[in-house]
N, CA, C and O atoms as CSV, one atom per row, in Angstrom:
chain,resi,resn,atom,element,x,y,z
A,1,UNK,N,N,0.988,-1.462,-0.070
A,1,UNK,CA,C,-0.068,0.044,-0.066
A,1,UNK,C,C,0.619,1.040,0.154
A,1,UNK,O,O,0.055,2.065,-0.228
A,2,UNK,N,N,1.893,1.249,0.743
A,2,UNK,CA,C,2.917,2.453,0.931
A,2,UNK,C,C,3.731,2.355,-0.441
A,2,UNK,O,O,4.134,3.389,-0.973
A,3,UNK,N,N,3.932,1.294,-0.921
A,3,UNK,CA,C,4.657,1.133,-2.135
A,3,UNK,C,C,3.806,2.111,-3.354
A,3,UNK,O,O,4.189,3.059,-4.040
A,4,UNK,N,N,2.636,1.471,-3.266
A,4,UNK,CA,C,1.764,2.514,-4.313
A,4,UNK,C,C,1.304,3.989,-4.035
A,4,UNK,O,O,0.713,4.707,-4.842
A,5,UNK,N,N,1.597,4.249,-3.024
A,5,UNK,CA,C,1.360,5.835,-2.781
A,5,UNK,C,C,2.725,6.730,-2.957
A,5,UNK,O,O,2.700,7.950,-3.123
A,6,UNK,N,N,3.954,5.918,-2.895
A,6,UNK,CA,C,5.103,6.504,-3.328
A,6,UNK,C,C,5.404,6.284,-4.652
A,6,UNK,O,O,6.272,6.975,-5.187
A,7,UNK,N,N,4.763,5.342,-5.324
A,7,UNK,CA,C,4.999,5.114,-6.718
A,7,UNK,C,C,4.117,6.368,-7.413
A,7,UNK,O,O,4.533,7.091,-8.318
A,8,UNK,N,N,3.146,6.428,-6.939
A,8,UNK,CA,C,2.248,7.794,-7.849
A,8,UNK,C,C,2.691,8.782,-7.424
A,8,UNK,O,O,2.596,9.655,-8.287
A,9,UNK,N,N,3.379,9.330,-6.066
A,9,UNK,CA,C,4.186,10.440,-6.082
A,9,UNK,C,C,5.162,10.710,-7.014
A,9,UNK,O,O,5.297,11.680,-7.760
A,10,UNK,N,N,5.988,9.466,-6.830
A,10,UNK,CA,C,7.349,9.310,-8.038
A,10,UNK,C,C,6.851,9.946,-9.305
A,10,UNK,O,O,7.228,10.984,-9.847
A,11,UNK,N,N,5.730,8.915,-9.724
A,11,UNK,CA,C,5.154,9.253,-11.119
A,11,UNK,C,C,4.952,10.669,-11.259
A,11,UNK,O,O,5.697,11.290,-12.017
A,12,UNK,N,N,3.789,11.425,-10.453
A,12,UNK,CA,C,3.358,12.668,-10.432
A,12,UNK,C,C,4.472,13.863,-10.318
A,12,UNK,O,O,4.246,14.970,-10.805
A,13,UNK,N,N,5.750,13.538,-9.604
A,13,UNK,CA,C,6.890,14.165,-9.884
A,13,UNK,C,C,7.595,14.153,-11.082
A,13,UNK,O,O,8.059,15.180,-11.577
A,14,UNK,N,N,7.731,12.754,-11.706
A,14,UNK,CA,C,8.190,12.725,-13.217
A,14,UNK,C,C,7.129,13.337,-14.368
A,14,UNK,O,O,7.389,13.656,-15.528
A,15,UNK,N,N,5.912,13.388,-13.694
A,15,UNK,CA,C,4.972,14.100,-15.047
A,15,UNK,C,C,5.465,15.774,-14.836
A,15,UNK,O,O,5.763,16.537,-15.755
A,16,UNK,N,N,5.457,16.057,-13.550
A,16,UNK,CA,C,5.561,17.499,-13.521
A,16,UNK,C,C,7.109,18.152,-14.059
A,16,UNK,O,O,7.238,19.238,-14.623
A,17,UNK,N,N,8.083,17.306,-13.764
A,17,UNK,CA,C,9.576,17.461,-14.415
A,17,UNK,C,C,9.426,17.542,-15.784
A,17,UNK,O,O,9.723,18.589,-16.359
A,18,UNK,N,N,8.986,16.536,-16.419
A,18,UNK,CA,C,8.670,16.648,-17.798
A,18,UNK,C,C,7.892,17.757,-18.490
A,18,UNK,O,O,8.291,18.215,-19.560
A,19,UNK,N,N,6.731,18.216,-17.865
A,19,UNK,CA,C,6.075,19.448,-18.131
A,19,UNK,C,C,7.013,20.561,-17.868
A,19,UNK,O,O,7.065,21.448,-18.721
A,20,UNK,N,N,7.711,20.645,-16.892
A,20,UNK,CA,C,8.707,21.799,-16.799
A,20,UNK,C,C,9.647,21.852,-17.811
A,20,UNK,O,O,9.829,22.909,-18.415
A,21,UNK,N,N,10.353,20.713,-18.108
A,21,UNK,CA,C,11.241,20.571,-19.134
A,21,UNK,C,C,10.998,20.871,-20.347
A,21,UNK,O,O,11.765,21.453,-21.114
A,22,UNK,N,N,9.552,20.354,-20.644
A,22,UNK,CA,C,8.949,21.038,-22.130
A,22,UNK,C,C,8.632,22.591,-22.150
A,22,UNK,O,O,8.818,23.387,-23.070
A,23,UNK,N,N,8.143,22.793,-20.987
A,23,UNK,CA,C,8.104,24.394,-20.863
A,23,UNK,C,C,9.345,25.153,-21.324
A,23,UNK,O,O,9.246,25.967,-22.242
A,24,UNK,N,N,10.492,24.920,-20.730
A,24,UNK,CA,C,11.597,25.305,-20.863
A,24,UNK,C,C,12.101,25.361,-22.319
A,24,UNK,O,O,12.563,26.348,-22.892
A,25,UNK,N,N,11.904,23.945,-22.877
A,25,UNK,CA,C,12.476,23.830,-24.352
A,25,UNK,C,C,11.393,24.847,-25.284
A,25,UNK,O,O,11.873,25.578,-26.150
A,26,UNK,N,N,10.139,24.824,-25.066
A,26,UNK,CA,C,9.261,25.681,-25.822
A,26,UNK,C,C,9.708,27.199,-25.576
A,26,UNK,O,O,9.561,28.103,-26.399
A,27,UNK,N,N,10.079,27.282,-24.751
A,27,UNK,CA,C,10.258,29.000,-24.141
A,27,UNK,C,C,11.701,29.230,-25.000
A,27,UNK,O,O,11.905,30.332,-25.509
A,28,UNK,N,N,12.518,28.330,-25.114
A,28,UNK,CA,C,13.957,28.569,-25.956
A,28,UNK,C,C,13.607,28.531,-27.164
A,28,UNK,O,O,14.116,29.323,-27.957
A,29,UNK,N,N,12.794,27.735,-27.514
A,29,UNK,CA,C,12.441,27.666,-29.099
A,29,UNK,C,C,11.722,29.055,-29.508
A,29,UNK,O,O,11.971,29.561,-30.602
A,30,UNK,N,N,10.820,29.658,-28.595
A,30,UNK,CA,C,10.056,30.770,-29.000
A,30,UNK,C,C,11.289,32.030,-29.097
A,30,UNK,O,O,11.362,32.853,-30.009
A,31,UNK,N,N,12.140,31.942,-28.008
A,31,UNK,CA,C,13.217,32.711,-27.877
A,31,UNK,C,C,13.905,32.726,-29.103
A,31,UNK,O,O,13.841,33.852,-29.597
A,32,UNK,N,N,14.510,31.963,-29.763
A,32,UNK,CA,C,15.264,31.829,-30.831
A,32,UNK,C,C,14.440,32.069,-31.889
A,32,UNK,O,O,15.009,32.683,-32.791
A,33,UNK,N,N,13.308,31.802,-32.092
A,33,UNK,CA,C,12.186,32.240,-33.080
A,33,UNK,C,C,12.315,33.776,-33.533
A,33,UNK,O,O,12.530,34.277,-34.637
A,34,UNK,N,N,12.052,34.461,-31.963
A,34,UNK,CA,C,11.878,35.813,-32.127
A,34,UNK,C,C,13.464,36.660,-32.238
A,34,UNK,O,O,13.597,37.818,-32.633
A,35,UNK,N,N,14.375,35.909,-31.861
A,35,UNK,CA,C,15.882,36.689,-32.459
A,35,UNK,C,C,15.902,36.547,-33.732
A,35,UNK,O,O,16.115,37.541,-34.427
A,36,UNK,N,N,15.677,35.247,-34.339
A,36,UNK,CA,C,15.879,35.078,-35.783
A,36,UNK,C,C,15.019,36.254,-36.630
A,36,UNK,O,O,15.567,37.083,-37.358
A,37,UNK,N,N,13.719,36.177,-36.422
A,37,UNK,CA,C,12.796,37.349,-36.901
A,37,UNK,C,C,13.190,38.683,-36.772
A,37,UNK,O,O,13.070,39.511,-37.676
A,38,UNK,N,N,13.798,38.975,-35.342
A,38,UNK,CA,C,13.993,40.302,-34.974
A,38,UNK,C,C,14.383,41.466,-36.285
A,38,UNK,O,O,13.655,42.406,-36.606
A,39,UNK,N,N,15.736,41.114,-36.927
A,39,UNK,CA,C,16.215,41.840,-37.849
A,39,UNK,C,C,14.887,42.224,-39.143
A,39,UNK,O,O,14.649,43.297,-39.698
A,40,UNK,N,N,14.292,41.024,-39.283
A,40,UNK,CA,C,13.274,41.088,-40.462
A,40,UNK,C,C,12.211,41.987,-40.160
A,40,UNK,O,O,11.793,42.820,-40.963
A,41,UNK,N,N,11.660,41.783,-38.721
A,41,UNK,CA,C,10.484,43.054,-38.187
A,41,UNK,C,C,11.098,44.354,-38.158
A,41,UNK,O,O,10.436,45.348,-38.456
A,42,UNK,N,N,12.440,44.439,-37.787
A,42,UNK,CA,C,12.932,45.912,-38.040
A,42,UNK,C,C,12.902,46.622,-39.250
A,42,UNK,O,O,12.770,47.843,-39.335
A,43,UNK,N,N,13.049,45.687,-40.364
A,43,UNK,CA,C,13.080,46.247,-41.766
A,43,UNK,C,C,11.693,46.693,-42.229
A,43,UNK,O,O,11.429,47.663,-42.939
A,44,UNK,N,N,10.782,45.717,-41.643
A,44,UNK,CA,C,9.289,46.101,-42.056
A,44,UNK,C,C,8.719,47.175,-41.224
A,44,UNK,O,O,7.876,47.965,-41.648
A,45,UNK,N,N,9.229,47.186,-39.955
A,45,UNK,CA,C,8.918,48.411,-39.236
A,45,UNK,C,C,9.407,49.819,-39.889
A,45,UNK,O,O,8.646,50.787,-39.930
A,46,UNK,N,N,10.546,49.854,-40.325
A,46,UNK,CA,C,11.220,50.888,-40.817
A,46,UNK,C,C,10.794,51.155,-42.354
A,46,UNK,O,O,10.799,52.323,-42.741
A,47,UNK,N,N,10.415,50.090,-43.273
A,47,UNK,CA,C,9.611,50.388,-44.394
A,47,UNK,C,C,8.214,51.133,-44.235
A,47,UNK,O,O,7.789,52.084,-44.891
A,48,UNK,N,N,7.607,50.432,-43.169
A,48,UNK,CA,C,6.165,51.190,-42.933
A,48,UNK,C,C,6.232,52.509,-42.270
A,48,UNK,O,O,5.274,53.281,-42.307
A,49,UNK,N,N,7.317,52.781,-41.677
A,49,UNK,CA,C,7.470,54.062,-41.275
A,49,UNK,C,C,7.885,55.191,-42.472
A,49,UNK,O,O,7.324,56.287,-42.458
A,50,UNK,N,N,8.664,54.944,-43.270
A,50,UNK,CA,C,8.834,55.236,-44.546
A,50,UNK,C,C,7.616,55.834,-45.279
A,50,UNK,O,O,7.335,57.011,-45.502
A,51,UNK,N,N,6.913,54.590,-45.620
A,51,UNK,CA,C,5.633,54.778,-46.278
A,51,UNK,C,C,4.611,55.812,-45.521
A,51,UNK,O,O,3.860,56.597,-46.100
A,52,UNK,N,N,4.730,55.664,-44.249
A,52,UNK,CA,C,3.600,56.567,-43.509
A,52,UNK,C,C,4.176,57.943,-43.594
A,52,UNK,O,O,3.413,58.906,-43.665
A,53,UNK,N,N,5.526,58.104,-43.590
A,53,UNK,CA,C,5.934,59.766,-43.922
A,53,UNK,C,C,5.565,60.019,-45.244
A,53,UNK,O,O,5.052,61.123,-45.425
A,54,UNK,N,N,5.694,59.256,-46.266
A,54,UNK,CA,C,5.585,59.516,-47.360
A,54,UNK,C,C,4.023,60.231,-47.774
A,54,UNK,O,O,3.855,61.264,-48.422
A,55,UNK,N,N,2.945,59.314,-47.169
A,55,UNK,CA,C,1.726,59.398,-47.213
A,55,UNK,C,C,1.410,60.913,-46.176
A,55,UNK,O,O,0.615,61.797,-46.496
A,56,UNK,N,N,2.081,60.905,-45.166
A,56,UNK,CA,C,1.855,62.277,-44.368
A,56,UNK,C,C,2.040,63.502,-45.273
A,56,UNK,O,O,1.165,64.361,-45.378
A,57,UNK,N,N,3.007,63.542,-45.809
A,57,UNK,CA,C,3.659,64.474,-46.767
A,57,UNK,C,C,2.642,64.718,-48.020
A,57,UNK,O,O,2.324,65.858,-48.361
A,58,UNK,N,N,2.258,63.782,-48.544
A,58,UNK,CA,C,1.111,64.041,-49.826
A,58,UNK,C,C,-0.169,64.338,-48.827
A,58,UNK,O,O,-1.156,64.589,-49.519
A,59,UNK,N,N,-0.423,64.381,-47.590
A,59,UNK,CA,C,-1.628,64.829,-47.336
A,59,UNK,C,C,-1.557,66.167,-46.793
A,59,UNK,O,O,-2.537,66.912,-46.794
A,60,UNK,N,N,-0.150,66.575,-46.216
A,60,UNK,CA,C,0.149,67.918,-46.039
A,60,UNK,C,C,-0.119,68.658,-47.303
A,60,UNK,O,O,-0.730,69.711,-47.117
A,61,UNK,N,N,0.184,68.377,-48.562
A,61,UNK,CA,C,0.285,69.274,-49.594
A,61,UNK,C,C,-1.049,69.477,-50.321
A,61,UNK,O,O,-1.460,70.441,-50.967
A,62,UNK,N,N,-1.879,67.731,-49.893
A,62,UNK,CA,C,-3.249,67.995,-50.215
A,62,UNK,C,C,-4.090,68.865,-49.740
A,62,UNK,O,O,-5.092,69.392,-50.224
A,63,UNK,N,N,-3.581,68.951,-48.765
A,63,UNK,CA,C,-4.571,69.830,-47.422
A,63,UNK,C,C,-4.267,71.333,-47.913
A,63,UNK,O,O,-5.169,72.117,-48.208
A,64,UNK,N,N,-2.924,71.642,-47.966
A,64,UNK,CA,C,-2.447,73.003,-48.501
A,64,UNK,C,C,-2.954,73.449,-49.476
A,64,UNK,O,O,-3.218,74.651,-49.452
A,65,UNK,N,N,-3.306,72.603,-50.783
A,65,UNK,CA,C,-3.786,72.815,-52.177
A,65,UNK,C,C,-5.391,73.123,-51.713
A,65,UNK,O,O,-5.954,73.960,-52.418
A,66,UNK,N,N,-6.048,72.645,-50.803
A,66,UNK,CA,C,-7.240,73.003,-50.656
A,66,UNK,C,C,-7.378,74.474,-49.694
A,66,UNK,O,O,-8.277,75.312,-49.754
A,67,UNK,N,N,-6.655,74.466,-49.165
A,67,UNK,CA,C,-6.392,75.818,-48.135
A,67,UNK,C,C,-5.833,76.962,-48.750
A,67,UNK,O,O,-5.980,78.085,-48.268
A,68,UNK,N,N,-5.131,76.713,-49.900
A,68,UNK,CA,C,-4.454,77.687,-50.680
A,68,UNK,C,C,-4.174,77.514,-51.850
A,68,UNK,O,O,-2.991,77.366,-52.158
A,69,UNK,N,N,-5.479,77.475,-53.100
A,69,UNK,CA,C,-5.271,77.003,-54.113
A,69,UNK,C,C,-4.809,78.113,-55.245
A,69,UNK,O,O,-4.782,77.784,-56.431
A,70,UNK,N,N,-4.483,79.307,-54.863
A,70,UNK,CA,C,-3.679,80.581,-55.493
A,70,UNK,C,C,-2.115,79.843,-55.558
A,70,UNK,O,O,-1.448,80.065,-56.568
A,71,UNK,N,N,-1.712,79.232,-54.802
A,71,UNK,CA,C,-0.321,78.783,-54.949
A,71,UNK,C,C,-0.060,77.860,-55.659
A,71,UNK,O,O,1.100,77.525,-55.899
A,72,UNK,N,N,-1.222,77.197,-56.190
A,72,UNK,CA,C,-0.945,75.704,-57.258
A,72,UNK,C,C,-1.779,76.156,-58.261
A,72,UNK,O,O,-2.605,75.328,-58.644
A,73,UNK,N,N,-1.795,77.367,-58.857
A,73,UNK,CA,C,-2.644,77.572,-60.031
A,73,UNK,C,C,-1.966,76.999,-61.521
A,73,UNK,O,O,-2.606,76.507,-62.451
A,74,UNK,N,N,-0.600,77.198,-61.462
A,74,UNK,CA,C,-0.125,76.692,-62.658
A,74,UNK,C,C,0.290,75.089,-62.563
A,74,UNK,O,O,1.014,74.655,-63.459
A,75,UNK,N,N,-0.028,74.429,-61.785
A,75,UNK,CA,C,0.617,73.021,-61.232
A,75,UNK,C,C,-0.964,72.105,-61.626
A,75,UNK,O,O,-1.054,70.900,-61.394
């Protein structure tokens, strides 16, 4: 009887140990993935930033044309 209780506790500890090892492994894998994709995400972020700045400049010109049409008569 006591052996069965010890066996159950040992089995439970083994399952917890495997679970913890699995969590550590998955965490390390996700960290490696993020580190690998970090340069690409920086490039995408910079590209989107440049695109937004271009759109902002075009919007400023559009609003200026609406507010001051006399400045753009020849264009």
